[in-house]
C-alpha positions, 0 to 999 in steps of 0.5 A: 633310868629314873635315877639317872635322869634325877642325877643329871638334873642334880648335876645341872642344878649344881653347875648352875649354882657354881656358875651363879656363885662365881658371878656373885663373887666376881662382881662384889668387892672384898668386904662383900666377899667375906660376908658372902663366904660367911653366909655360904659357910652357914648355909653349908652347915645347915645343909649338912645338919638337915641331911644328917638328921634326915638320913640317920633315922631313915637308915635306922628304919631301913635296917630295922625293916630288913631285919624284920624281913629276914626274921620272917623269911627264916620263920617261913623256911622253918615252917616249910621243913 
């Protein structure tokens, strides 16, 4: 339930950003649009790098913890025999 409400809020925020960008692009001239596209591209590259740099270590840690848990469960199973 909590994940669903978070997803709804993220979708609302994304919609607001899209509407905001449409308004900015429609009210600016061609030269400003080119500059805005350039800055938007830079921002998207930064966002992707932050997501990748943040997600990669988290995935590695989760994988390591899962392997440790499996190893502990196997040891416990062997002890019970």
